[in-house]
N, CA and C atoms as a LAMMPS dump frame, in Angstrom:
ITEM: TIMESTEP
0
ITEM: NUMBER OF ATOMS
504
ITEM: BOX BOUNDS ff ff ff
-5.0000000000000000e+02 5.0000000000000000e+02
-5.0000000000000000e+02 5.0000000000000000e+02
-5.0000000000000000e+02 5.0000000000000000e+02
ITEM: ATOMS id mol type element x y z
1 1 1 N 430.528 -68.422 -165.798
2 1 2 C 429.995 -69.683 -165.355
3 1 3 C 428.975 -70.144 -166.391
4 2 1 N 429.074 -71.399 -166.772
5 2 2 C 428.122 -71.901 -167.763
6 2 3 C 426.828 -72.351 -167.086
7 3 1 N 425.831 -72.576 -167.896
8 3 2 C 424.485 -72.91 -167.408
9 3 3 C 424.487 -74.192 -166.569
10 4 1 N 425.186 -75.2 -167.015
11 4 2 C 425.214 -76.491 -166.329
12 4 3 C 425.825 -76.343 -164.922
13 5 1 N 426.932 -75.613 -164.856
14 5 2 C 427.591 -75.41 -163.577
15 5 3 C 426.705 -74.577 -162.637
16 6 1 N 426.049 -73.546 -163.181
17 6 2 C 425.153 -72.695 -162.397
18 6 3 C 424.014 -73.52 -161.795
19 7 1 N 423.391 -74.376 -162.598
20 7 2 C 422.286 -75.207 -162.106
21 7 3 C 422.766 -76.183 -161.031
22 8 1 N 423.932 -76.749 -161.209
23 8 2 C 424.471 -77.683 -160.231
24 8 3 C 424.734 -76.989 -158.894
25 9 1 N 425.374 -75.819 -158.936
26 9 2 C 425.654 -75.088 -157.7
27 9 3 C 424.371 -74.594 -157.044
28 10 1 N 423.408 -74.186 -157.842
29 10 2 C 422.127 -73.717 -157.299
30 10 3 C 421.398 -74.839 -156.586
31 11 1 N 421.398 -76.01 -157.179
32 11 2 C 420.693 -77.128 -156.541
33 11 3 C 421.399 -77.557 -155.257
34 12 1 N 422.721 -77.496 -155.227
35 12 2 C 423.458 -77.834 -154.003
36 12 3 C 423.158 -76.808 -152.911
37 13 1 N 423.159 -75.537 -153.258
38 13 2 C 422.863 -74.477 -152.288
39 13 3 C 421.436 -74.581 -151.771
40 14 1 N 420.497 -74.849 -152.664
41 14 2 C 419.1 -74.986 -152.245
42 14 3 C 418.936 -76.181 -151.319
43 15 1 N 419.631 -77.252 -151.618
44 15 2 C 419.566 -78.436 -150.759
45 15 3 C 420.096 -78.14 -149.369
46 16 1 N 421.145 -77.357 -149.306
47 16 2 C 421.709 -76.992 -148.001
48 16 3 C 420.728 -76.134 -147.211
49 17 1 N 420.021 -75.242 -147.895
50 17 2 C 419.033 -74.402 -147.219
51 17 3 C 417.907 -75.234 -146.623
52 18 1 N 417.479 -76.231 -147.341
53 18 2 C 416.396 -77.076 -146.839
54 18 3 C 416.878 -78.06 -145.788
55 19 1 N 418.097 -78.507 -145.883
56 19 2 C 418.622 -79.489 -144.944
57 19 3 C 418.86 -78.88 -143.564
58 20 1 N 419.323 -77.641 -143.517
59 20 2 C 419.642 -77.02 -142.234
60 20 3 C 418.457 -76.993 -141.278
61 21 1 N 417.268 -76.504 -141.693
62 21 2 C 416.141 -76.525 -140.761
63 21 3 C 415.756 -77.943 -140.347
64 22 1 N 415.861 -78.884 -141.262
65 22 2 C 415.525 -80.264 -140.925
66 22 3 C 416.511 -80.816 -139.903
67 23 1 N 417.768 -80.473 -140.071
68 23 2 C 418.765 -80.923 -139.1
69 23 3 C 418.505 -80.294 -137.74
70 24 1 N 418.104 -79.029 -137.71
71 24 2 C 417.78 -78.376 -136.448
72 24 3 C 416.599 -79.044 -135.771
73 25 1 N 415.587 -79.39 -136.543
74 25 2 C 414.425 -80.071 -135.97
75 25 3 C 414.817 -81.43 -135.407
76 26 1 N 415.669 -82.13 -136.114
77 26 2 C 416.088 -83.45 -135.66
78 26 3 C 416.922 -83.354 -134.384
79 27 1 N 417.641 -82.247 -134.194
80 27 2 C 418.494 -82.093 -133.024
81 27 3 C 417.748 -81.528 -131.816
82 28 1 N 416.518 -81.053 -132.006
83 28 2 C 415.76 -80.47 -130.892
84 28 3 C 415.458 -81.55 -129.853
85 29 1 N 415.565 -81.205 -128.563
86 29 2 C 415.279 -82.212 -127.534
87 29 3 C 413.803 -82.607 -127.528
88 30 1 N 413.566 -83.827 -127.196
89 30 2 C 412.204 -84.344 -127.125
90 30 3 C 411.547 -83.817 -125.848
91 31 1 N 410.479 -83.004 -125.959
92 31 2 C 409.858 -82.458 -124.749
93 31 3 C 409.216 -83.518 -123.855
94 32 1 N 408.984 -84.691 -124.391
95 32 2 C 408.368 -85.764 -123.601
96 32 3 C 409.414 -86.713 -123.002
97 33 1 N 410.691 -86.447 -123.267
98 33 2 C 411.744 -87.327 -122.749
99 33 3 C 411.839 -87.183 -121.228
100 34 1 N 412.15 -88.261 -120.53
101 34 2 C 412.322 -88.177 -119.068
102 34 3 C 413.467 -87.228 -118.722
103 35 1 N 413.349 -86.593 -117.564
104 35 2 C 414.443 -85.752 -117.09
105 35 3 C 415.644 -86.632 -116.788
106 36 1 N 416.822 -86.066 -116.968
107 36 2 C 418.046 -86.8 -116.642
108 36 3 C 418.098 -87.034 -115.135
109 37 1 N 418.573 -88.195 -114.776
110 37 2 C 418.657 -88.589 -113.368
111 37 3 C 419.445 -87.575 -112.544
112 38 1 N 420.505 -87.021 -113.13
113 38 2 C 421.34 -86.062 -112.403
114 38 3 C 420.547 -84.805 -112.033
115 39 1 N 419.636 -84.384 -112.914
116 39 2 C 418.816 -83.194 -112.652
117 39 3 C 417.837 -83.486 -111.515
118 40 1 N 417.215 -84.648 -111.552
119 40 2 C 416.266 -85.031 -110.499
120 40 3 C 416.997 -85.117 -109.163
121 41 1 N 418.171 -85.745 -109.157
122 41 2 C 418.952 -85.875 -107.925
123 41 3 C 419.321 -84.496 -107.377
124 42 1 N 419.736 -83.593 -108.241
125 42 2 C 420.107 -82.251 -107.792
126 42 3 C 418.904 -81.518 -107.195
127 43 1 N 417.74 -81.668 -107.841
128 43 2 C 416.537 -80.993 -107.345
129 43 3 C 416.121 -81.545 -105.981
130 44 1 N 416.137 -82.857 -105.856
131 44 2 C 415.772 -83.474 -104.575
132 44 3 C 416.769 -83.037 -103.497
133 45 1 N 418.038 -83.012 -103.833
134 45 2 C 419.044 -82.553 -102.883
135 45 3 C 418.813 -81.101 -102.477
136 46 1 N 418.501 -80.255 -103.444
137 46 2 C 418.241 -78.839 -103.154
138 46 3 C 417.012 -78.682 -102.269
139 47 1 N 416.057 -79.59 -102.406
140 47 2 C 414.841 -79.531 -101.602
141 47 3 C 415.095 -79.638 -100.111
142 48 1 N 416.226 -80.155 -99.744
143 48 2 C 416.571 -80.267 -98.325
144 48 3 C 416.929 -78.911 -97.718
145 49 1 N 417.447 -77.982 -98.536
146 49 2 C 417.872 -76.736 -97.9
147 49 3 C 418.349 -75.614 -98.796
148 50 1 N 418.121 -75.69 -100.099
149 50 2 C 418.617 -74.637 -100.987
150 50 3 C 417.459 -74.08 -101.822
151 51 1 N 416.705 -73.176 -101.225
152 51 2 C 415.517 -72.627 -101.884
153 51 3 C 415.855 -71.93 -103.199
154 52 1 N 416.953 -71.203 -103.24
155 52 2 C 417.321 -70.506 -104.475
156 52 3 C 417.516 -71.501 -105.621
157 53 1 N 418.187 -72.612 -105.353
158 53 2 C 418.423 -73.618 -106.404
159 53 3 C 417.123 -74.327 -106.776
160 54 1 N 416.266 -74.568 -105.798
161 54 2 C 414.954 -75.158 -106.075
162 54 3 C 414.205 -74.274 -107.081
163 55 1 N 414.196 -72.984 -106.834
164 55 2 C 413.494 -72.045 -107.725
165 55 3 C 414.116 -72.026 -109.116
166 56 1 N 415.447 -72.027 -109.191
167 56 2 C 416.131 -72.032 -110.489
168 56 3 C 415.779 -73.277 -111.295
169 57 1 N 415.874 -74.428 -110.65
170 57 2 C 415.601 -75.685 -111.353
171 57 3 C 414.14 -75.784 -111.767
172 58 1 N 413.225 -75.336 -110.908
173 58 2 C 411.799 -75.376 -111.267
174 58 3 C 411.495 -74.459 -112.436
175 59 1 N 412.189 -73.328 -112.521
176 59 2 C 411.979 -72.413 -113.643
177 59 3 C 412.352 -73.084 -114.964
178 60 1 N 413.4 -73.884 -114.928
179 60 2 C 413.862 -74.561 -116.14
180 60 3 C 413.118 -75.871 -116.406
181 61 1 N 412.768 -76.59 -115.345
182 61 2 C 412.128 -77.9 -115.46
183 61 3 C 410.91 -77.945 -114.531
184 62 1 N 409.783 -77.377 -114.934
185 62 2 C 408.624 -77.259 -114.027
186 62 3 C 408.111 -78.584 -113.466
187 63 1 N 408.24 -79.661 -114.198
188 63 2 C 407.698 -80.933 -113.722
189 63 3 C 408.618 -81.662 -112.743
190 64 1 N 409.739 -81.049 -112.395
191 64 2 C 410.569 -81.63 -111.336
192 64 3 C 409.794 -81.722 -110.038
193 65 1 N 408.785 -80.89 -109.924
194 65 2 C 407.929 -80.871 -108.741
195 65 3 C 407.408 -82.266 -108.4
196 66 1 N 407.23 -83.1 -109.403
197 66 2 C 406.623 -84.419 -109.222
198 66 3 C 407.631 -85.566 -109.309
199 67 1 N 408.896 -85.249 -109.477
200 67 2 C 409.908 -86.289 -109.675
201 67 3 C 410.434 -86.82 -108.346
202 68 1 N 410.795 -88.076 -108.389
203 68 2 C 411.364 -88.754 -107.214
204 68 3 C 412.722 -89.302 -107.615
205 69 1 N 413.645 -89.239 -106.674
206 69 2 C 414.97 -89.818 -106.907
207 69 3 C 415.071 -91.116 -106.121
208 70 1 N 415.665 -92.119 -106.74
209 70 2 C 415.853 -93.423 -106.096
210 70 3 C 417.256 -93.48 -105.51
211 71 1 N 417.335 -93.418 -104.189
212 71 2 C 418.616 -93.487 -103.493
213 71 3 C 419.11 -94.931 -103.408
214 72 1 N 418.286 -95.865 -103.837
215 72 2 C 418.658 -97.278 -103.816
216 72 3 C 417.798 -98.063 -102.85
217 73 1 N 417.587 -99.315 -103.172
218 73 2 C 416.844 -100.23 -102.307
219 73 3 C 415.415 -99.753 -102.04
220 74 1 N 414.816 -99.113 -103.025
221 74 2 C 413.433 -98.658 -102.871
222 74 3 C 413.275 -97.402 -102.034
223 75 1 N 414.359 -96.711 -101.756
224 75 2 C 414.322 -95.481 -100.958
225 75 3 C 414.151 -94.292 -101.907
226 76 1 N 412.907 -94.035 -102.29
227 76 2 C 412.592 -92.946 -103.202
228 76 3 C 412.289 -91.678 -102.404
229 77 1 N 412.617 -90.532 -102.999
230 77 2 C 412.396 -89.266 -102.302
231 77 3 C 412.104 -88.15 -103.298
232 78 1 N 411.128 -87.312 -102.956
233 78 2 C 410.835 -86.092 -103.694
234 78 3 C 411.475 -84.925 -102.951
235 79 1 N 411.629 -83.808 -103.628
236 79 2 C 412.208 -82.62 -102.99
237 79 3 C 411.398 -82.212 -101.768
238 80 1 N 410.071 -82.28 -101.866
239 80 2 C 409.227 -81.886 -100.732
240 80 3 C 409.44 -82.809 -99.533
241 81 1 N 409.743 -84.072 -99.805
242 81 2 C 410.016 -85.002 -98.71
243 81 3 C 411.354 -84.681 -98.046
244 82 1 N 412.321 -84.248 -98.85
245 82 2 C 413.594 -83.818 -98.281
246 82 3 C 413.39 -82.632 -97.351
247 83 1 N 412.603 -81.672 -97.804
248 83 2 C 412.285 -80.52 -96.956
249 83 3 C 411.577 -80.986 -95.69
250 84 1 N 410.703 -81.981 -95.829
251 84 2 C 409.949 -82.486 -94.687
252 84 3 C 410.813 -83.135 -93.633
253 85 1 N 411.734 -83.978 -94.033
254 85 2 C 412.487 -84.713 -93.006
255 85 3 C 413.631 -83.915 -92.395
256 86 1 N 413.967 -82.762 -92.989
257 86 2 C 414.953 -81.902 -92.323
258 86 3 C 414.28 -80.732 -91.611
259 87 1 N 412.952 -80.631 -91.738
260 87 2 C 412.214 -79.578 -91.057
261 87 3 C 412.269 -78.231 -91.753
262 88 1 N 412.46 -78.228 -93.067
263 88 2 C 412.545 -76.97 -93.813
264 88 3 C 411.153 -76.536 -94.269
265 89 1 N 410.477 -75.811 -93.397
266 89 2 C 409.108 -75.37 -93.673
267 89 3 C 409.035 -74.407 -94.849
268 90 1 N 410.045 -73.566 -95.006
269 90 2 C 410.041 -72.578 -96.092
270 90 3 C 410.023 -73.271 -97.459
271 91 1 N 410.891 -74.253 -97.64
272 91 2 C 410.925 -74.965 -98.925
273 91 3 C 409.679 -75.81 -99.101
274 92 1 N 409.241 -76.514 -98.056
275 92 2 C 408.034 -77.34 -98.164
276 92 3 C 406.832 -76.483 -98.565
277 93 1 N 406.674 -75.349 -97.911
278 93 2 C 405.545 -74.464 -98.212
279 93 3 C 405.646 -73.914 -99.629
280 94 1 N 406.845 -73.512 -100.033
281 94 2 C 407.045 -73.013 -101.394
282 94 3 C 406.646 -74.079 -102.419
283 95 1 N 407.11 -75.301 -102.206
284 95 2 C 406.81 -76.375 -103.155
285 95 3 C 405.308 -76.666 -103.207
286 96 1 N 404.648 -76.643 -102.071
287 96 2 C 403.19 -76.85 -102.054
288 96 3 C 402.504 -75.727 -102.828
289 97 1 N 402.961 -74.502 -102.637
290 97 2 C 402.382 -73.363 -103.368
291 97 3 C 402.582 -73.502 -104.871
292 98 1 N 403.626 -74.228 -105.276
293 98 2 C 403.884 -74.45 -106.701
294 98 3 C 403.113 -75.656 -107.249
295 99 1 N 402.463 -76.401 -106.36
296 99 2 C 401.658 -77.536 -106.805
297 99 3 C 402.171 -78.897 -106.384
298 100 1 N 403.221 -78.929 -105.575
299 100 2 C 403.729 -80.222 -105.102
300 100 3 C 402.663 -80.912 -104.257
301 101 1 N 402.742 -82.227 -104.227
302 101 2 C 401.763 -83.032 -103.491
303 101 3 C 402.334 -83.404 -102.13
304 102 1 N 401.866 -82.741 -101.074
305 102 2 C 402.391 -83.078 -99.747
306 102 3 C 401.864 -84.436 -99.299
307 103 1 N 402.681 -85.166 -98.581
308 103 2 C 402.227 -86.436 -98.029
309 103 3 C 402.06 -86.303 -96.517
310 104 1 N 401.702 -87.381 -95.878
311 104 2 C 401.429 -87.378 -94.443
312 104 3 C 402.656 -86.955 -93.631
313 105 1 N 403.837 -87.312 -94.095
314 105 2 C 405.065 -86.971 -93.392
315 105 3 C 405.314 -85.466 -93.42
316 106 1 N 405.158 -84.867 -94.588
317 106 2 C 405.352 -83.416 -94.721
318 106 3 C 404.293 -82.672 -93.911
319 107 1 N 403.056 -83.133 -93.986
320 107 2 C 401.979 -82.495 -93.222
321 107 3 C 402.239 -82.604 -91.721
322 108 1 N 402.856 -83.698 -91.3
323 108 2 C 403.218 -83.856 -89.889
324 108 3 C 404.268 -82.824 -89.508
325 109 1 N 405.314 -82.676 -90.328
326 109 2 C 406.357 -81.69 -90.045
327 109 3 C 405.774 -80.28 -90.007
328 110 1 N 404.796 -80.004 -90.848
329 110 2 C 404.191 -78.672 -90.887
330 110 3 C 403.208 -78.434 -89.738
331 111 1 N 402.942 -79.489 -88.955
332 111 2 C 402.054 -79.338 -87.805
333 111 3 C 400.578 -79.301 -88.17
334 112 1 N 400.213 -79.956 -89.248
335 112 2 C 398.807 -80.018 -89.684
336 112 3 C 398.09 -81.107 -88.875
337 113 1 N 397.898 -80.824 -87.606
338 113 2 C 397.395 -81.799 -86.638
339 113 3 C 396.056 -82.399 -87.032
340 114 1 N 395.087 -81.589 -87.388
341 114 2 C 393.748 -82.1 -87.709
342 114 3 C 393.792 -83.074 -88.883
343 115 1 N 394.561 -82.744 -89.897
344 115 2 C 394.655 -83.615 -91.083
345 115 3 C 395.323 -84.936 -90.711
346 116 1 N 396.472 -84.846 -90.065
347 116 2 C 397.247 -86.046 -89.73
348 116 3 C 396.457 -86.957 -88.792
349 117 1 N 395.855 -86.373 -87.766
350 117 2 C 395.074 -87.189 -86.825
351 117 3 C 393.91 -87.882 -87.524
352 118 1 N 393.218 -87.168 -88.388
353 118 2 C 392.069 -87.784 -89.058
354 118 3 C 392.503 -88.943 -89.956
355 119 1 N 393.627 -88.808 -90.627
356 119 2 C 394.124 -89.901 -91.469
357 119 3 C 394.524 -91.092 -90.601
358 120 1 N 395.217 -90.83 -89.511
359 120 2 C 395.662 -91.922 -88.646
360 120 3 C 394.498 -92.598 -87.916
361 121 1 N 393.458 -91.847 -87.618
362 121 2 C 392.271 -92.462 -87.004
363 121 3 C 391.593 -93.39 -88.009
364 122 1 N 391.579 -92.998 -89.259
365 122 2 C 390.935 -93.817 -90.306
366 122 3 C 391.818 -94.995 -90.722
367 123 1 N 393.133 -94.766 -90.762
368 123 2 C 394.086 -95.794 -91.188
369 123 3 C 395.184 -95.936 -90.13
370 124 1 N 394.89 -96.573 -89.002
371 124 2 C 395.842 -96.639 -87.884
372 124 3 C 397.156 -97.349 -88.204
373 125 1 N 397.175 -98.212 -89.207
374 125 2 C 398.43 -98.907 -89.536
375 125 3 C 399.476 -97.935 -90.092
376 126 1 N 399.046 -96.777 -90.536
377 126 2 C 400.004 -95.79 -91.039
378 126 3 C 400.888 -95.222 -89.936
379 127 1 N 400.539 -95.482 -88.719
380 127 2 C 401.379 -95.068 -87.597
381 127 3 C 402.785 -95.654 -87.747
382 128 1 N 402.871 -96.829 -88.342
383 128 2 C 404.156 -97.503 -88.54
384 128 3 C 404.742 -97.26 -89.936
385 129 1 N 404.195 -96.326 -90.684
386 129 2 C 404.679 -96.067 -92.043
387 129 3 C 406.086 -95.498 -92.02
388 130 1 N 406.822 -95.784 -93.1
389 130 2 C 408.18 -95.273 -93.257
390 130 3 C 408.183 -94.244 -94.381
391 131 1 N 408.76 -93.108 -94.104
392 131 2 C 408.963 -92.101 -95.143
393 131 3 C 410.314 -92.318 -95.8
394 132 1 N 410.778 -91.314 -96.518
395 132 2 C 412.1 -91.387 -97.142
396 132 3 C 413.138 -91.741 -96.078
397 133 1 N 414.063 -92.603 -96.45
398 133 2 C 415.168 -93.047 -95.583
399 133 3 C 414.684 -93.788 -94.337
400 134 1 N 413.426 -94.238 -94.352
401 134 2 C 412.879 -94.973 -93.214
402 134 3 C 412.496 -94.081 -92.043
403 135 1 N 412.446 -92.783 -92.268
404 135 2 C 412.116 -91.85 -91.189
405 135 3 C 410.621 -91.887 -90.909
406 136 1 N 410.28 -91.891 -89.616
407 136 2 C 408.889 -92.067 -89.196
408 136 3 C 408.157 -90.729 -89.059
409 137 1 N 406.87 -90.862 -88.796
410 137 2 C 406.057 -89.675 -88.532
411 137 3 C 406.568 -88.942 -87.295
412 138 1 N 407.027 -89.686 -86.299
413 138 2 C 407.556 -89.055 -85.089
414 138 3 C 408.777 -88.189 -85.418
415 139 1 N 409.647 -88.71 -86.251
416 139 2 C 410.811 -87.923 -86.678
417 139 3 C 410.355 -86.597 -87.283
418 140 1 N 409.366 -86.676 -88.18
419 140 2 C 408.871 -85.475 -88.862
420 140 3 C 408.204 -84.503 -87.886
421 141 1 N 407.479 -85.029 -86.929
422 141 2 C 406.837 -84.168 -85.929
423 141 3 C 407.902 -83.432 -85.116
424 142 1 N 408.947 -84.136 -84.739
425 142 2 C 410.037 -83.518 -83.974
426 142 3 C 410.716 -82.437 -84.812
427 143 1 N 410.96 -82.73 -86.097
428 143 2 C 411.592 -81.746 -86.992
429 143 3 C 410.706 -80.515 -87.202
430 144 1 N 409.408 -80.671 -86.959
431 144 2 C 408.484 -79.545 -87.091
432 144 3 C 408.594 -78.538 -85.962
433 145 1 N 409.374 -78.847 -84.948
434 145 2 C 409.547 -77.926 -83.83
435 145 3 C 408.247 -77.691 -83.089
436 146 1 N 408.005 -76.455 -82.711
437 146 2 C 406.804 -76.114 -81.942
438 146 3 C 405.532 -76.497 -82.697
439 147 1 N 405.548 -76.343 -84.03
440 147 2 C 404.364 -76.672 -84.829
441 147 3 C 404.042 -78.162 -84.779
442 148 1 N 405.05 -78.99 -84.605
443 148 2 C 404.845 -80.434 -84.585
444 148 3 C 404.743 -81.041 -83.206
445 149 1 N 404.867 -80.237 -82.164
446 149 2 C 404.89 -80.769 -80.797
447 149 3 C 403.611 -81.517 -80.43
448 150 1 N 402.465 -80.96 -80.777
449 150 2 C 401.194 -81.62 -80.463
450 150 3 C 401.113 -82.981 -81.151
451 151 1 N 401.576 -83.031 -82.394
452 151 2 C 401.57 -84.314 -83.104
453 151 3 C 402.59 -85.28 -82.512
454 152 1 N 403.728 -84.783 -82.106
455 152 2 C 404.728 -85.656 -81.47
456 152 3 C 404.13 -86.306 -80.226
457 153 1 N 403.456 -85.512 -79.417
458 153 2 C 402.812 -86.051 -78.213
459 153 3 C 401.738 -87.069 -78.57
460 154 1 N 400.956 -86.776 -79.583
461 154 2 C 399.892 -87.672 -80.037
462 154 3 C 400.486 -88.998 -80.527
463 155 1 N 401.53 -88.914 -81.358
464 155 2 C 402.148 -90.124 -81.907
465 155 3 C 402.732 -90.994 -80.792
466 156 1 N 403.351 -90.363 -79.822
467 156 2 C 403.9 -91.111 -78.684
468 156 3 C 402.776 -91.764 -77.887
469 157 1 N 401.658 -91.06 -77.728
470 157 2 C 400.525 -91.63 -76.985
471 157 3 C 399.938 -92.841 -77.702
472 158 1 N 400.153 -92.91 -79.001
473 158 2 C 399.681 -94.051 -79.798
474 158 3 C 400.717 -95.176 -79.842
475 159 1 N 401.858 -94.96 -79.183
476 159 2 C 402.862 -96.016 -79.099
477 159 3 C 404.039 -95.877 -80.043
478 160 1 N 404.09 -94.825 -80.831
479 160 2 C 405.222 -94.659 -81.745
480 160 3 C 406.401 -94.064 -80.983
481 161 1 N 407.48 -94.813 -80.947
482 161 2 C 408.674 -94.358 -80.232
483 161 3 C 409.882 -94.221 -81.155
484 162 1 N 409.848 -94.903 -82.281
485 162 2 C 410.991 -94.889 -83.2
486 162 3 C 410.933 -93.648 -84.1
487 163 1 N 412.117 -93.129 -84.396
488 163 2 C 412.2 -92.024 -85.338
489 163 3 C 412.692 -92.491 -86.705
490 164 1 N 413.212 -93.711 -86.745
491 164 2 C 413.66 -94.281 -88.014
492 164 3 C 413.493 -95.792 -87.962
493 165 1 N 413.028 -96.334 -89.076
494 165 2 C 412.869 -97.777 -89.234
495 165 3 C 413.694 -98.184 -90.431
496 166 1 N 414.553 -99.158 -90.262
497 166 2 C 415.429 -99.576 -91.341
498 166 3 C 414.631 -100.008 -92.559
499 167 1 N 415.072 -99.533 -93.726
500 167 2 C 414.479 -99.972 -94.986
501 167 3 C 415.153 -101.282 -95.36
502 168 1 N 414.353 -102.32 -95.514
503 168 2 C 414.896 -103.661 -95.78
504 168 3 C 415.341 -103.795 -97.201
């Protein structure tokens, strides 16, 4: 091999060595990119009743804890809300332990009477609030079973009779 050919092949090989890491960096996913909608939907769905899948997805995507899925027409839902409206205390509690932000509906399902009553005494219009899918506080209290019975009675005494209010 002559000198000219050797230098040409060396420069091509060196260029390939430098290009490969740059190409890898360019192909790396953006850590600040939003999660794919399908992943959020799957996590919210799992929040209704699949604790094993909730744990798997959280291990891979820790910030799913704070994501909401839009079912359409402004009907947004987090995994913890799914657990709340189906009465899944195990998943709701697990998500709270991981840092999820419980809302009044989830706290109602969990039977947190003192908290819920104090909020409703301070903000009585929340008695008519709609949770995910238009489900009311009464619905959540009923789904809480024995833990929610005191709140169910309280909500009824305040005039709440509906378990679902249509989302317009």
